[in-house]
MARKOL-184083 format. One line per field, with one value per atom (N, C-alpha, C): x, y, z; residue in three letters. Coordinates in Angstrom, 3 decimals, decimal comma, padded with zeros to 6 digits. Example, Ala and Ser with C-alpha at 12.3 -4.5 7.8 and 13.67 -1.06 7.14 Angstrom:
2
c1: (013,190 / 012,300 / 013,200 / 012,850 / 013,670 / 012,900)
c2: (-005,690 / -004,500 / -003,300 / -002,250 / -001,060 / 000,030)
c3: (007,800 / 007,800 / 007,800 / 007,080 / 007,140 / 007,870)
aa: (ALA / ALA / ALA / SER / SER / SER)
% end
This chain:
129
c1: (103,217 / 102,769 / 103,234 / 102,293 / 102,609 / 102,482 / 103,538 / 103,560 / 103,254 / 102,510 / 102,220 / 103,336 / 103,676 / 104,743 / 104,258 / 105,177 / 104,781 / 104,214 / 103,187 / 102,547 / 103,398 / 103,540 / 104,259 / 103,307 / 103,854 / 102,963 / 102,480 / 101,212 / 100,644 / 101,180 / 101,441 / 101,934 / 100,744 / 100,840 / 099,744 / 099,781 / 098,657 / 098,554 / 098,482 / 099,149 / 099,146 / 097,875 / 097,154 / 095,911 / 096,185 / 095,637 / 095,825 / 094,775 / 093,792 / 092,713 / 093,206 / 094,044 / 094,519 / 095,350 / 096,115 / 096,914 / 096,010 / 094,978 / 094,038 / 093,332 / 092,974 / 092,346 / 093,259 / 094,515 / 095,470 / 095,627 / 095,697 / 095,836 / 094,623 / 093,427 / 092,233 / 092,166 / 092,591 / 092,607 / 093,606 / 094,780 / 095,758 / 095,227 / 094,583 / 094,002 / 092,951 / 092,102 / 091,076 / 091,697 / 092,718 / 093,387 / 093,983 / 094,706 / 095,345 / 094,321 / 093,230 / 092,193 / 091,552 / 091,330 / 090,711 / 091,691 / 092,962 / 093,954 / 094,479 / 094,351 / 094,908 / 093,941 / 094,512 / 093,710 / 093,681 / 092,515 / 092,382 / 092,216 / 092,328 / 092,227 / 093,583 / 093,576 / 094,819 / 094,989 / 095,947 / 096,224 / 097,165 / 096,960 / 097,798 / 097,824 / 096,720 / 096,651 / 096,605 / 097,272 / 097,313 / 096,318 / 095,400 / 094,399 / 094,963 / 094,917 / 095,393 / 094,246 / 094,162 / 093,164 / 093,777 / 093,152 / 093,572 / 092,577 / 092,950 / 091,975 / 091,667 / 090,428 / 090,054 / 090,603 / 090,663 / 091,162 / 090,197 / 088,905 / 087,931 / 088,062 / 088,246 / 088,373 / 089,688 / 090,751 / 092,059 / 092,098 / 091,426 / 091,457 / 090,595 / 089,511 / 088,623 / 089,038 / 090,123 / 090,573 / 091,270 / 090,680 / 091,296 / 091,744 / 091,777 / 092,204 / 093,711 / 094,192 / 095,633 / 096,343 / 097,507 / 098,262 / 099,737 / 100,383 / 101,828 / 102,478 / 103,687 / 104,452 / 105,564 / 105,548 / 106,569 / 107,406 / 108,666 / 109,579 / 110,430 / 110,565 / 111,427 / 112,652 / 113,800 / 115,048 / 115,560 / 116,429 / 116,961 / 117,780 / 118,405 / 119,211 / 118,391 / 117,071 / 116,207 / 115,835 / 116,374 / 116,012 / 114,612 / 113,952 / 112,608 / 112,602 / 111,850 / 111,656 / 110,168 / 109,735 / 108,334 / 108,206 / 107,618 / 107,509 / 108,872 / 109,878 / 111,211 / 112,081 / 111,539 / 112,318 / 112,680 / 113,953 / 114,329 / 113,662 / 113,237 / 112,605 / 113,140 / 113,368 / 113,838 / 112,679 / 112,992 / 111,965 / 111,197 / 111,909 / 111,271 / 110,341 / 110,658 / 109,879 / 108,738 / 108,641 / 107,629 / 106,213 / 105,955 / 104,616 / 104,189 / 105,102 / 104,755 / 104,475 / 105,278 / 105,062 / 103,741 / 103,420 / 102,166 / 100,962 / 101,070 / 099,966 / 099,733 / 100,819 / 100,678 / 100,011 / 100,391 / 099,772 / 098,313 / 098,028 / 096,674 / 095,723 / 096,240 / 095,412 / 095,043 / 095,939 / 095,652 / 094,668 / 094,829 / 093,973 / 093,514 / 092,305 / 091,840 / 091,672 / 091,493 / 091,331 / 092,643 / 093,735 / 095,075 / 095,300 / 095,889 / 096,282 / 097,797 / 098,326 / 099,769 / 100,028 / 100,825 / 101,274 / 102,651 / 102,812 / 104,079 / 104,742 / 105,996 / 106,739 / 108,071 / 108,146 / 109,423 / 110,314 / 111,628 / 112,571 / 112,486 / 113,120 / 113,085 / 113,780 / 114,797 / 115,578 / 115,072 / 113,978 / 113,438 / 112,719 / 112,996 / 112,373 / 110,912 / 110,159 / 108,753 / 108,601 / 109,501 / 109,447 / 109,594 / 110,516 / 110,712 / 109,465 / 108,866 / 107,657 / 106,518 / 106,366 / 105,305 / 105,557 / 106,814 / 107,111 / 106,682 / 106,918 / 106,488 / 104,961 / 104,295 / 102,833 / 102,302 / 102,984 / 102,569 / 102,694 / 103,752 / 103,912 / 102,812 / 102,465 / 101,406 / 100,056 / 099,814 / 098,571 / 098,548 / 099,701 / 099,775 / 099,543 / 099,918 / 099,689 / 098,225 / 097,459 / 096,037 / 095,727 / 096,607 / 096,371 / 095,199 / 094,150 / 092,970 / 093,139 / 093,946 / 094,083 / 095,565 / 095,940 / 097,308 / 097,250 / 098,174 / 098,246 / 099,690 / 099,853 / 101,177 / 101,392 / 102,499 / 102,761 / 103,864)
c2: (033,380 / 034,289 / 035,692 / 036,570 / 037,925 / 038,848 / 039,605 / 040,552 / 041,956 / 042,627 / 044,007 / 044,896 / 045,909 / 046,791 / 047,511 / 047,791 / 048,471 / 049,863 / 050,194 / 051,485 / 052,595 / 053,615 / 054,787 / 055,544 / 056,082 / 056,857 / 058,098 / 058,366 / 059,520 / 060,800 / 061,713 / 063,006 / 063,814 / 064,319 / 065,070 / 066,505 / 067,022 / 068,401 / 069,297 / 070,401 / 071,347 / 072,172 / 072,207 / 072,963 / 074,364 / 075,352 / 076,727 / 077,198 / 076,392 / 076,796 / 077,128 / 076,316 / 076,699 / 077,981 / 078,185 / 079,405 / 080,632 / 080,551 / 081,657 / 081,922 / 080,870 / 081,037 / 081,772 / 081,413 / 082,071 / 083,540 / 083,851 / 085,240 / 086,065 / 085,514 / 086,243 / 086,429 / 085,440 / 085,576 / 086,653 / 086,689 / 087,733 / 089,109 / 089,194 / 090,462 / 090,940 / 090,052 / 090,400 / 090,831 / 090,131 / 090,482 / 091,886 / 092,192 / 093,503 / 094,622 / 094,322 / 095,340 / 095,664 / 094,660 / 094,892 / 095,458 / 095,125 / 095,568 / 096,966 / 097,444 / 098,755 / 099,852 / 100,997 / 102,163 / 103,085 / 103,486 / 104,306 / 105,785 / 106,143 / 107,548 / 108,201 / 109,465 / 110,218 / 111,067 / 110,693 / 111,468 / 112,604 / 113,756 / 114,930 / 115,348 / 115,233 / 115,652 / 117,181 / 117,732 / 119,172 / 119,529 / 120,415 / 120,822 / 121,941 / 121,755 / 122,754 / 123,151 / 124,418 / 124,898 / 124,949 / 124,295 / 124,369 / 125,260 / 126,504 / 127,433 / 127,136 / 127,420 / 127,374 / 128,620 / 128,611 / 129,792 / 130,957 / 130,678 / 131,754 / 132,386 / 131,544 / 132,062 / 132,821 / 132,283 / 132,915 / 134,276 / 134,426 / 135,708 / 136,751 / 136,302 / 137,231 / 137,455 / 136,840 / 136,918 / 138,247 / 139,093 / 140,386 / 140,489 / 139,376 / 139,380 / 139,598 / 140,232 / 140,426 / 139,085 / 138,987 / 137,733 / 138,040 / 137,140 / 137,212 / 136,008 / 136,187 / 135,097 / 134,734 / 133,500 / 133,008 / 131,983 / 132,317 / 131,410 / 130,679 / 129,381 / 128,561 / 128,197 / 128,690 / 128,417 / 127,020 / 126,498 / 125,151 / 125,048 / 126,158 / 126,114 / 126,418 / 126,556 / 126,760 / 128,205 / 129,146 / 130,557 / 130,805 / 131,791 / 132,160 / 133,596 / 133,843 / 135,189 / 135,460 / 136,538 / 136,936 / 138,172 / 138,013 / 139,072 / 139,671 / 138,832 / 139,273 / 139,739 / 139,861 / 140,290 / 139,067 / 138,916 / 137,771 / 137,857 / 136,731 / 136,667 / 135,425 / 135,578 / 134,456 / 133,486 / 132,237 / 131,225 / 131,483 / 131,925 / 132,162 / 133,379 / 134,371 / 135,609 / 135,542 / 134,452 / 134,353 / 134,415 / 133,680 / 133,650 / 135,026 / 135,755 / 137,091 / 138,070 / 138,012 / 138,921 / 138,639 / 137,369 / 137,024 / 137,397 / 137,256 / 137,672 / 139,179 / 139,958 / 141,409 / 141,739 / 141,036 / 141,258 / 140,815 / 139,769 / 139,239 / 140,198 / 140,986 / 141,983 / 143,109 / 143,421 / 144,459 / 143,966 / 142,722 / 142,143 / 140,759 / 140,625 / 139,333 / 138,252 / 138,640 / 137,660 / 137,429 / 137,490 / 137,348 / 135,931 / 135,860 / 134,581 / 134,505 / 133,313 / 133,104 / 132,037 / 132,404 / 131,472 / 130,978 / 129,687 / 129,087 / 128,515 / 128,934 / 128,468 / 127,882 / 126,562 / 125,950 / 125,753 / 125,835 / 125,512 / 124,028 / 123,638 / 122,231 / 121,314 / 121,817 / 120,981 / 120,991 / 121,678 / 121,748 / 120,436 / 119,908 / 118,651 / 118,872 / 117,820 / 117,891 / 118,216 / 117,711 / 117,978 / 119,477 / 120,129 / 121,571 / 122,336 / 121,938 / 122,591 / 122,433 / 121,258 / 121,030 / 121,788 / 121,980 / 122,785 / 124,240 / 124,750 / 126,109 / 126,182 / 125,161 / 125,122 / 125,097 / 124,393 / 124,375 / 125,761 / 126,482 / 127,844 / 128,761 / 128,610 / 129,425 / 129,114 / 127,854 / 127,483 / 128,015 / 128,020 / 128,555 / 130,064 / 130,738 / 132,180 / 132,495 / 131,491 / 131,696 / 132,109 / 131,829 / 132,187 / 131,344 / 131,977 / 131,206 / 130,464 / 131,005 / 130,388 / 130,179 / 128,921 / 128,552 / 127,933 / 128,346 / 127,759 / 127,429 / 126,289 / 125,830 / 126,175 / 126,786 / 127,260 / 126,483)
c3: (143,779 / 144,759 / 144,389 / 144,387 / 143,966 / 145,176 / 145,372 / 146,491 / 145,985 / 146,758 / 146,392 / 146,927 / 146,150 / 146,646 / 147,909 / 148,794 / 150,024 / 149,708 / 150,416 / 150,199 / 150,793 / 150,002 / 150,521 / 151,435 / 152,509 / 153,379 / 152,629 / 152,792 / 152,109 / 152,746 / 151,909 / 152,378 / 152,877 / 154,111 / 154,694 / 154,188 / 153,862 / 153,437 / 154,673 / 154,590 / 155,701 / 155,617 / 156,713 / 156,748 / 157,279 / 156,620 / 157,041 / 158,038 / 158,297 / 159,191 / 160,599 / 161,228 / 162,568 / 162,552 / 161,494 / 161,395 / 161,280 / 160,490 / 160,354 / 161,675 / 162,394 / 163,708 / 164,670 / 164,678 / 165,571 / 165,199 / 163,927 / 163,482 / 163,907 / 163,758 / 164,167 / 165,680 / 166,425 / 167,881 / 168,300 / 167,674 / 167,982 / 167,594 / 166,451 / 166,016 / 167,006 / 167,438 / 168,409 / 169,732 / 170,170 / 171,425 / 171,366 / 170,304 / 170,212 / 169,999 / 169,340 / 169,193 / 170,533 / 171,352 / 172,648 / 173,665 / 173,536 / 174,508 / 174,234 / 173,011 / 172,690 / 173,096 / 173,328 / 173,678 / 172,473 / 172,073 / 170,885 / 171,214 / 172,478 / 172,843 / 172,728 / 172,393 / 172,273 / 173,522 / 174,319 / 175,509 / 175,152 / 175,747 / 175,529 / 174,065 / 173,387 / 171,988 / 171,928 / 170,930 / 170,747 / 169,653 / 169,972 / 168,982 / 168,118 / 166,824 / 165,871 / 164,964 / 164,655 / 163,717 / 162,327 / 161,386 / 159,989 / 159,271 / 158,980 / 158,424 / 156,963 / 156,580 / 155,172 / 154,499 / 153,193 / 152,485 / 152,639 / 152,725 / 152,891 / 154,267 / 155,281 / 156,640 / 156,790 / 156,217 / 156,356 / 155,671 / 154,538 / 153,848 / 154,559 / 155,179 / 155,871 / 157,318 / 157,725 / 159,106 / 159,346 / 160,181 / 160,449 / 161,901 / 162,595 / 163,984 / 164,048 / 165,135 / 165,253 / 165,422 / 164,819 / 164,874 / 165,108 / 165,803 / 166,040 / 165,387 / 164,902 / 164,320 / 165,293 / 165,761 / 166,680 / 165,940 / 165,706 / 165,014 / 166,036 / 165,839 / 166,685 / 165,864 / 166,282 / 165,568 / 165,924 / 165,093 / 165,306 / 166,590 / 167,003 / 168,227 / 169,481 / 169,350 / 170,504 / 170,765 / 169,983 / 170,169 / 169,628 / 170,214 / 169,786 / 169,292 / 168,225 / 167,684 / 167,646 / 168,288 / 168,287 / 167,415 / 166,244 / 165,239 / 164,898 / 164,792 / 164,404 / 165,558 / 166,757 / 167,917 / 168,747 / 169,100 / 169,937 / 171,308 / 171,801 / 173,115 / 173,840 / 175,124 / 175,933 / 176,182 / 176,321 / 176,537 / 177,826 / 178,862 / 180,155 / 180,112 / 179,283 / 179,216 / 178,210 / 177,465 / 176,420 / 176,992 / 178,057 / 178,640 / 179,127 / 179,778 / 180,280 / 179,143 / 178,084 / 176,955 / 176,252 / 176,145 / 175,476 / 176,333 / 177,640 / 178,515 / 178,411 / 178,306 / 178,148 / 176,817 / 175,744 / 174,438 / 174,439 / 175,209 / 175,258 / 175,968 / 176,906 / 177,574 / 176,604 / 175,679 / 174,690 / 173,629 / 173,209 / 172,166 / 172,616 / 173,150 / 173,665 / 172,598 / 171,346 / 170,278 / 169,522 / 170,242 / 169,663 / 169,134 / 167,959 / 167,368 / 167,338 / 167,485 / 167,395 / 166,339 / 165,375 / 164,346 / 164,760 / 164,850 / 165,255 / 164,011 / 163,779 / 162,611 / 163,072 / 163,245 / 163,629 / 162,406 / 162,630 / 161,568 / 161,254 / 160,162 / 159,752 / 160,757 / 161,430 / 162,335 / 163,773 / 164,039 / 165,400 / 165,713 / 166,901 / 167,287 / 167,661 / 167,599 / 167,964 / 169,443 / 170,263 / 171,703 / 171,980 / 171,298 / 171,486 / 171,048 / 169,931 / 169,452 / 170,451 / 171,020 / 172,000 / 173,299 / 173,669 / 174,853 / 174,634 / 173,431 / 173,113 / 173,114 / 172,562 / 172,577 / 174,005 / 174,903 / 176,309 / 176,927 / 176,578 / 177,089 / 176,558 / 175,294 / 174,708 / 175,362 / 175,640 / 176,311 / 177,740 / 178,407 / 179,765 / 179,768 / 178,688 / 178,593 / 178,302 / 177,863 / 177,602 / 176,185 / 175,246 / 173,844 / 173,325 / 172,811 / 172,394 / 171,058 / 170,143 / 168,819 / 168,526 / 168,294 / 167,907 / 166,525 / 165,695 / 164,347 / 164,046 / 163,431 / 163,037 / 161,581 / 161,288 / 159,936 / 159,311)
aa: (MET / MET / MET / GLN / GLN / GLN / PHE / PHE / PHE / GLU / GLU / GLU / PRO / PRO / PRO / PRO / PRO / PRO / LEU / LEU / LEU / ARG / ARG / ARG / PRO / PRO / PRO / ARG / ARG / ARG / ARG / ARG / ARG / ARG / ARG / ARG / LEU / LEU / LEU / ILE / ILE / ILE / SER / SER / SER / LEU / LEU / LEU / THR / THR / THR / PRO / PRO / PRO / LEU / LEU / LEU / ILE / ILE / ILE / ASP / ASP / ASP / VAL / VAL / VAL / VAL / VAL / VAL / PHE / PHE / PHE / ILE / ILE / ILE / LEU / LEU / LEU / LEU / LEU / LEU / LEU / LEU / LEU / PHE / PHE / PHE / PHE / PHE / PHE / MET / MET / MET / LEU / LEU / LEU / ALA / ALA / ALA / SER / SER / SER / SER / SER / SER / LEU / LEU / LEU / THR / THR / THR / ARG / ARG / ARG / LEU / LEU / LEU / ASN / ASN / ASN / ALA / ALA / ALA / VAL / VAL / VAL / ALA / ALA / ALA / LEU / LEU / LEU / ASP / ASP / ASP / ALA / ALA / ALA / PRO / PRO / PRO / ASN / ASN / ASN / THR / THR / THR / GLN / GLN / GLN / ILE / ILE / ILE / ALA / ALA / ALA / SER / SER / SER / ALA / ALA / ALA / ASP / ASP / ASP / SER / SER / SER / GLN / GLN / GLN / PRO / PRO / PRO / ALA / ALA / ALA / LEU / LEU / LEU / LEU / LEU / LEU / LEU / LEU / LEU / ARG / ARG / ARG / ILE / ILE / ILE / GLN / GLN / GLN / ALA / ALA / ALA / ASP / ASP / ASP / GLY / GLY / GLY / ARG / ARG / ARG / LEU / LEU / LEU / ASP / ASP / ASP / LEU / LEU / LEU / ASN / ASN / ASN / GLY / GLY / GLY / GLU / GLU / GLU / PRO / PRO / PRO / VAL / VAL / VAL / GLU / GLU / GLU / THR / THR / THR / GLU / GLU / GLU / ALA / ALA / ALA / LEU / LEU / LEU / THR / THR / THR / ASP / ASP / ASP / ARG / ARG / ARG / LEU / LEU / LEU / ARG / ARG / ARG / ALA / ALA / ALA / ARG / ARG / ARG / LEU / LEU / LEU / GLN / GLN / GLN / GLN / GLN / GLN / ALA / ALA / ALA / PRO / PRO / PRO / ASP / ASP / ASP / LEU / LEU / LEU / GLN / GLN / GLN / VAL / VAL / VAL / TRP / TRP / TRP / VAL / VAL / VAL / GLN / GLN / GLN / PRO / PRO / PRO / ASP / ASP / ASP / ASP / ASP / ASP / ASP / ASP / ASP / VAL / VAL / VAL / SER / SER / SER / LEU / LEU / LEU / GLN / GLN / GLN / MET / MET / MET / THR / THR / THR / LEU / LEU / LEU / GLN / GLN / GLN / VAL / VAL / VAL / PHE / PHE / PHE / ASP / ASP / ASP / GLN / GLN / GLN / LEU / LEU / LEU / ALA / ALA / ALA / ALA / ALA / ALA / ALA / ALA / ALA / GLY / GLY / GLY / ILE / ILE / ILE / PRO / PRO / PRO / VAL / VAL / VAL / LEU / LEU / LEU / ARG / ARG / ARG / LEU / LEU / LEU / ARG / ARG / ARG)
% end
């Protein structure tokens, strides 16, 4: 009498199909659940070289120092008085441009606060330098 050796259980192969299905379902969920609109986005003008060279409009340079001080064309200005000074300049030149130049250590929050002040003053063109 001859006995057959016991059969070893076959090793099951792992199927990747359920894993791929789960990944696609998660991808679909996050695509539908996310919002692609930018709230409170700041519009910046990036001038072309042709436009920048032919630009003869009056411009002011506003520097933001790392310690929070502001310089308007080299003259120190208080943060609270910035809006009033710019409104006075805007009455003289309605097409006034303001170039904002923050130091390397200035936070983005501080820069956006200055941009909010410039927008409140009614400056039509803001450029980041």
